[in-house]
C-alpha positions as CSV (number, residue, x, y, z in Angstrom):
1,M,36.4,-0.5,11.2
2,A,38.4,-3.4,12.6
3,D,39.4,-6.2,10.4
4,A,38.2,-9.1,12.5
5,R,34.5,-9.9,12.7
6,P,32.7,-11.4,15.7
7,L,31.2,-14.8,16.0
8,A,27.6,-14.8,15.0
9,N,26.3,-16.1,18.3
10,K,23.6,-13.5,19.1
11,E,20.3,-13.8,17.5
12,G,17.8,-11.4,19.1
13,F,17.1,-7.7,18.7
14,E,19.0,-5.3,20.9
15,T,16.5,-3.9,23.4
16,D,16.1,-0.3,24.7
17,D,17.9,-1.1,28.0
18,G,21.1,-2.0,26.1
19,C,20.8,-5.7,27.0
20,E,20.9,-8.2,24.1
21,R,18.7,-11.2,24.3
22,D,19.9,-14.4,22.8
23,A,17.4,-16.4,20.8
24,E,18.8,-19.8,21.8
25,S,20.3,-19.5,25.2
26,A,19.1,-16.1,26.4
27,S,21.1,-14.7,29.3
28,V,22.3,-11.3,30.4
29,Q,24.8,-10.1,33.1
30,V,22.9,-8.4,36.0
31,D,25.0,-7.1,38.9
32,G,27.7,-9.6,38.0
33,A,25.4,-12.6,37.9
34,E,24.0,-14.3,34.9
35,E,20.2,-14.1,34.7
36,R,18.4,-16.6,32.5
37,L,15.8,-15.1,30.2
38,R,12.9,-16.5,28.2
39,P,14.3,-17.4,24.7
40,Q,13.4,-15.0,21.9
41,H,11.6,-16.5,19.1
42,I,9.9,-15.4,15.9
43,V,6.2,-16.2,16.0
44,V,3.5,-16.5,13.3
45,L,0.4,-14.3,13.7
46,R,-2.3,-16.2,11.9
47,D,-4.6,-13.2,11.7
48,F,-2.1,-11.4,9.4
49,C,-1.4,-14.3,7.1
50,T,-3.3,-14.3,3.8
51,R,-2.3,-17.9,3.1
52,A,-4.1,-19.0,6.4
53,H,-7.2,-17.3,5.0
54,G,-7.0,-19.1,1.6
55,T,-4.5,-17.6,-0.7
56,D,-1.5,-19.4,-2.2
57,C,1.1,-16.7,-1.1
58,E,4.6,-18.1,-0.6
59,R,6.6,-14.9,-0.1
60,C,8.0,-15.8,3.3
61,A,9.2,-19.3,2.2
62,L,10.7,-17.9,-1.0
63,A,12.5,-15.2,1.0
64,C,13.9,-17.3,3.8
65,P,17.6,-17.9,3.1
66,H,17.7,-21.1,4.9
67,G,14.5,-22.8,3.9
68,A,13.1,-22.7,7.5
69,V,9.6,-21.8,6.5
70,S,7.0,-24.5,5.5
71,Y,3.2,-24.7,5.7
72,T,0.7,-26.8,7.6
73,D,-2.2,-28.5,5.8
74,E,-4.3,-25.5,6.9
75,G,-1.8,-23.2,5.1
76,V,-0.3,-21.7,8.3
77,P,3.4,-21.0,8.1
78,V,5.7,-22.8,10.6
79,L,9.3,-22.3,11.4
80,D,12.0,-25.0,11.5
81,T,13.8,-23.9,14.7
82,E,16.8,-25.9,13.8
83,A,17.2,-24.2,10.4
84,C,16.1,-20.7,11.4
85,T,18.9,-18.2,12.1
86,Y,16.6,-15.5,13.4
87,C,17.7,-13.1,10.7
88,G,14.3,-11.4,10.7
89,I,13.9,-11.4,7.0
90,C,10.4,-12.8,7.3
91,L,9.5,-9.8,9.5
92,G,10.3,-7.5,6.7
93,I,8.5,-9.6,4.1
94,C,5.2,-10.2,5.9
95,D,3.0,-8.9,8.7
96,A,2.4,-12.5,9.9
97,F,5.8,-12.8,11.5
98,S,6.8,-11.0,14.6
99,S,9.5,-11.1,17.3
100,T,8.2,-12.0,20.8
101,R,10.6,-9.5,22.3
102,V,10.7,-6.4,20.1
103,T,7.9,-5.7,17.7
104,M,8.1,-3.2,14.8
105,N,6.1,-0.7,17.0
106,D,8.7,-1.1,19.7
107,L,11.4,-0.5,17.2
108,H,9.7,2.6,15.7
109,A,9.1,3.9,19.3
110,R,12.9,3.6,20.1
111,I,13.9,5.3,16.9
112,R,11.6,8.2,17.7
113,R,13.0,8.5,21.2
114,I,16.5,8.8,19.8
115,A,15.4,11.5,17.4
116,L,13.5,13.4,20.2
117,R,16.9,13.5,22.0
118,G,18.2,15.4,19.0
119,E,20.5,12.6,17.8
120,D,20.9,11.0,14.5
121,V,19.6,7.4,14.4
122,V,22.2,4.9,13.3
123,L,21.1,1.4,12.3
124,T,23.5,-1.6,11.8
125,C,23.4,-5.3,11.9
126,K,25.1,-7.8,14.2
127,E,27.5,-8.9,11.4
128,N,29.1,-5.4,11.6
129,L,29.7,-5.6,15.4
130,F,33.1,-6.5,16.6
131,P,34.5,-7.8,19.9
132,G,34.9,-4.9,22.4
133,L,32.8,-2.4,20.5
134,E,30.0,-0.9,22.6
135,P,27.5,0.9,20.4
136,A,26.4,4.3,21.5
137,A,22.8,4.9,22.7
138,N,21.7,6.2,19.3
139,V,22.7,2.9,17.6
140,V,20.0,0.3,16.8
141,V,21.3,-3.1,16.2
142,L,19.3,-5.6,14.1
143,P,20.0,-9.2,13.3
144,C,19.7,-8.1,9.6
145,L,18.6,-4.8,8.1
146,A,16.3,-6.7,5.8
147,A,14.0,-7.1,8.9
148,L,12.7,-3.6,8.0
149,A,10.1,-3.3,5.3
150,P,9.8,-0.4,2.8
151,E,6.8,0.8,4.7
152,F,8.8,1.1,7.9
153,W,11.6,3.1,6.3
154,T,9.0,5.3,4.5
155,L,7.3,6.1,7.9
156,V,10.6,7.0,9.5
157,L,11.6,9.2,6.6
158,S,8.2,10.9,6.5
159,E,8.8,12.0,10.1
160,N,12.0,13.7,9.0
161,I,14.0,11.5,11.4
162,P,17.7,11.7,10.5
163,V,18.6,8.1,9.9
164,K,21.9,6.6,8.8
165,I,23.2,3.1,8.2
166,A,26.6,1.9,9.4
167,A,27.3,-1.3,7.5
168,D,29.9,-2.8,5.3
169,L,28.1,-4.5,2.4
170,A,31.0,-6.7,1.9
171,Y,30.0,-8.7,4.9
172,C,26.6,-9.6,3.4
173,T,28.1,-12.1,1.0
174,D,29.2,-14.6,3.5
175,C,26.9,-13.6,6.4
176,P,25.9,-16.9,8.1
177,R,22.6,-15.3,9.2
178,A,21.0,-13.9,6.1
179,G,23.5,-14.1,3.2
180,D,23.0,-12.5,-0.2
181,M,19.2,-12.5,0.4
182,G,19.6,-10.0,3.2
183,E,21.5,-7.5,1.1
184,L,19.1,-7.9,-1.8
185,L,16.0,-7.3,0.3
186,Y,17.2,-4.5,2.5
187,S,18.7,-2.6,-0.4
188,H,15.4,-2.9,-2.3
189,A,13.5,-1.7,0.8
190,I,15.7,1.3,1.2
191,E,15.6,2.3,-2.4
192,T,11.8,1.9,-2.4
193,A,11.4,4.1,0.7
194,E,13.6,6.7,-0.7
195,Q,11.7,6.8,-4.0
196,W,8.3,7.0,-2.2
197,S,9.3,9.6,0.4
198,G,11.7,11.7,-1.7
199,R,14.2,11.7,1.2
200,S,17.5,9.9,1.6
201,I,19.0,7.6,4.2
202,G,22.6,8.4,5.0
203,W,25.6,6.1,5.2
204,I,28.5,6.2,7.6
205,E,31.6,4.1,7.8
206,E,32.0,3.6,11.5
207,I,29.5,2.6,14.2
208,P,29.4,5.3,16.9
209,E,30.7,4.0,20.2
210,K,29.4,4.4,23.7
211,E,31.0,7.3,25.6
212,S,31.1,8.3,29.3
213,L,31.8,11.5,31.3
214,V,35.4,10.3,32.1
215,K,36.3,8.9,28.7
216,D,38.3,12.0,27.6
217,L,40.4,11.9,30.8
218,T,41.0,8.1,30.8
219,D,41.7,8.1,27.0
220,P,42.8,11.7,26.0
221,T,43.8,10.7,22.5
222,G,43.1,13.6,20.1
223,V,42.0,16.1,22.9
224,D,44.1,18.0,25.5
225,R,43.4,17.5,29.2
226,R,42.1,21.1,29.6
227,S,39.4,20.6,26.9
228,A,38.5,17.2,28.4
229,F,38.1,18.7,31.8
230,T,36.1,21.6,30.4
231,N,33.7,19.2,28.6
232,I,33.2,17.2,31.9
233,V,32.6,20.4,33.9
234,G,29.8,21.4,31.4
235,D,28.2,18.0,31.6
236,V,28.3,18.0,35.4
237,G,26.7,21.5,35.3
238,D,24.0,20.2,33.1
239,I,23.3,17.3,35.5
240,A,23.2,19.7,38.5
241,S,20.8,22.1,36.8
242,G,18.5,19.3,35.5
243,K,19.1,20.1,31.9
244,R,20.7,16.8,31.1
245,R,17.9,15.0,32.9
246,L,15.3,16.9,31.0
247,R,17.0,16.2,27.6
248,N,17.1,12.5,28.3
249,S,13.8,12.1,30.0
250,E,12.2,9.1,28.3
251,V,9.0,9.7,30.3
252,L,8.6,13.1,28.6
253,Q,9.6,11.7,25.2
254,E,7.1,8.8,25.5
255,F,4.4,11.3,26.5
256,Y,4.9,13.3,23.3
257,E,5.2,10.2,21.2
258,R,1.9,8.8,22.5
259,R,0.2,12.1,22.0
260,E,1.4,12.4,18.4
261,R,0.4,8.9,17.6
262,S,-3.1,9.4,19.2
263,R,-3.6,12.5,17.1
264,A,-2.5,10.7,13.9
265,L,-4.9,7.9,14.5
266,T,-7.7,10.4,15.4
267,R,-7.1,12.2,12.1
268,L,-7.0,8.9,10.2
269,N,-10.2,7.8,11.9
270,L,-8.7,4.3,12.1
271,G,-9.0,1.6,14.8
272,N,-9.0,-2.1,15.2
273,G,-11.7,-4.0,17.0
274,T,-15.4,-5.0,16.7
275,E,-18.5,-3.0,16.1
276,F,-22.1,-4.0,16.6
277,N,-23.9,-4.6,13.3
278,D,-27.3,-6.2,13.0
279,F,-26.7,-7.2,9.4
280,A,-23.5,-9.3,10.2
281,P,-24.1,-13.0,10.8
282,D,-22.9,-12.8,14.5
283,G,-24.2,-9.3,15.1
284,R,-20.9,-7.6,14.9
285,T,-18.1,-6.7,12.3
286,K,-14.4,-6.7,12.9
287,K,-11.8,-4.5,11.3
288,T,-8.1,-5.3,11.5
289,M,-5.5,-2.8,10.3
290,W,-2.4,-4.7,9.2
291,P,0.8,-3.3,10.5
292,K,2.5,-2.3,7.2
293,Q,-0.8,-0.8,6.0
294,Q,-0.9,1.3,9.1
295,M,2.7,2.5,8.5
296,T,1.8,3.5,5.0
297,L,-1.2,5.5,6.2
298,E,0.7,7.2,9.0
299,A,3.4,8.1,6.6
300,I,0.9,9.7,4.2
301,E,-0.8,11.5,7.1
302,R,2.5,13.1,8.0
303,D,3.5,13.9,4.4
304,P,0.5,13.8,1.9
305,S,2.9,14.3,-1.0
306,I,4.0,10.7,-0.6
307,A,0.6,9.2,-1.6
308,G,1.0,9.6,-5.3
309,K,4.3,7.8,-5.3
310,V,3.2,4.7,-3.4
311,P,1.7,2.0,-5.6
312,V,-1.0,-0.2,-4.2
313,V,-3.3,-3.0,-5.4
314,V,-6.8,-2.8,-4.0
315,S,-10.2,-4.4,-4.9
316,Q,-12.9,-2.6,-6.7
317,T,-16.7,-3.5,-7.1
318,D,-18.7,-3.3,-10.2
319,C,-22.0,-2.1,-8.6
320,S,-24.0,-2.9,-11.7
321,R,-23.2,-6.6,-11.1
322,C,-23.2,-6.7,-7.3
323,T,-26.3,-8.4,-5.8
324,N,-25.2,-7.8,-2.2
325,A,-24.8,-11.5,-1.5
326,L,-21.9,-10.4,0.7
327,D,-19.7,-13.5,-0.1
328,C,-16.8,-11.1,-0.4
329,V,-17.5,-9.8,3.1
330,A,-17.1,-13.4,4.5
331,A,-13.8,-13.9,2.6
332,C,-12.2,-10.5,3.6
333,P,-9.5,-11.1,6.2
334,T,-9.3,-7.4,7.3
335,G,-12.8,-6.2,7.4
336,A,-12.4,-3.8,4.5
337,R,-15.7,-5.2,3.2
338,Y,-18.6,-5.3,5.6
339,P,-22.4,-4.9,5.7
340,N,-23.5,-1.3,6.0
341,P,-24.9,-1.0,9.5
342,A,-27.7,1.2,8.2
343,D,-29.2,-1.1,5.5
344,G,-27.1,-4.3,5.1
345,T,-25.7,-3.4,1.7
346,L,-22.0,-3.8,0.8
347,A,-19.8,-1.2,2.4
348,Y,-16.1,-0.9,1.7
349,D,-13.3,0.9,3.5
350,V,-10.4,0.9,1.0
351,R,-7.9,1.8,3.6
352,Y,-8.1,-1.6,5.1
353,C,-7.8,-3.4,1.8
354,I,-4.5,-5.3,1.3
355,G,-5.1,-6.5,-2.2
356,C,-5.1,-10.2,-1.3
357,G,-7.8,-11.0,-3.9
358,L,-9.8,-13.4,-1.8
359,C,-12.9,-11.3,-2.5
360,V,-12.4,-11.8,-6.2
361,G,-12.7,-15.5,-6.2
362,T,-15.7,-15.7,-3.9
363,C,-18.0,-13.4,-5.9
364,A,-20.4,-15.5,-8.0
365,Q,-21.4,-12.4,-10.0
366,Q,-17.8,-11.6,-10.9
367,A,-18.4,-8.1,-9.7
368,V,-15.0,-7.7,-7.9
369,D,-11.6,-7.1,-9.5
370,L,-8.2,-6.0,-8.3
371,I,-6.9,-2.7,-9.7
372,E,-3.6,-0.9,-9.6
373,A,-3.7,2.5,-8.0
374,T,-1.6,4.8,-5.7
375,A,-2.1,5.5,-2.0
376,E,-4.0,8.6,-3.1
377,I,-7.0,6.3,-3.0
378,F,-6.6,6.0,0.8
379,R,-6.7,9.8,1.1
380,E,-9.9,9.9,-1.0
381,Q,-11.6,7.5,1.5
382,D,-10.4,9.6,4.5
383,G,-11.8,12.7,2.7
384,N,-15.2,11.1,2.1
385,E,-15.5,10.1,5.8
386,K,-14.6,13.6,6.9
387,E,-17.3,15.0,4.6
388,Q,-20.0,12.6,6.0
389,S,-19.1,13.5,9.5
């Protein structure tokens, strides 16, 4: 790696088209002209915030390295745009934060497309980019690696995607974007994912650079001209025969990706949305699968051996005390607790439970507690539904 580091003037995620979006003064060069773009921001998704539903959670504020997160009187997190460096740490900490440009689903889709091309996926952060370095197409550049949660890494590893990190940890100490907090959080996330999945993430010293068909001829260092010409002839032959186009066809890759995701969701029997329910106050119930929970469930579906290694906290009901007052149903932010459409008694889908504890405090009969378990409990729920169907 070079000795000099770049100025930290880019704040957005790098997108699939290779253009980088600025958070503050977004612009890209298009056909030689500067095109203004909508600024990238981190937004708060109230539906995925337990504090907005009544908890006293402060994880996002505690993790923010610049104190940019505070709360309204209603408990909703707000960002101080002057203090925020758009490091993305809050994205890795909580489902309630999301980029307006590139969501975790977008990022996961890009990683899968790279893997489907038969390439290793390389992740790095902006602090490791240097002037003049153009990352190769298999490189994913993040504001900070701490933007990825343990659940995200676990899902990627469960898919057997060859993923590597190209980063010099020495740069984390004085990183103006995330500082020591970034290294602490992403190291913890990676170690956790490796423990859960039983797989490892690789490390490399240099970021792969972008190449072109004529690079070997224009810069023949380390290769003789005959070899360089032979390589180019082979590439041109692939293009003429359509092999290169087929290998790099994102349309085909996206088709397989959508099909695999659809199959996984069908097997899991999961889905967000509302269902008609005569026993619900407004005649319908709503289930909301939170993103990190979804990643965990998909990882377990791909590799069931992971389930016993993933610790979870979920709610449990003492049926001998429960009077079916359904106060817990009203408090549940995900719809894990809901009236049984058949008879109105309490029903519970543990796969949607995030262990927030809101149901515990609302139960007048003290019939609800939080328990520690492993993700095997999610598989048991899935098995029970399959038996009933």
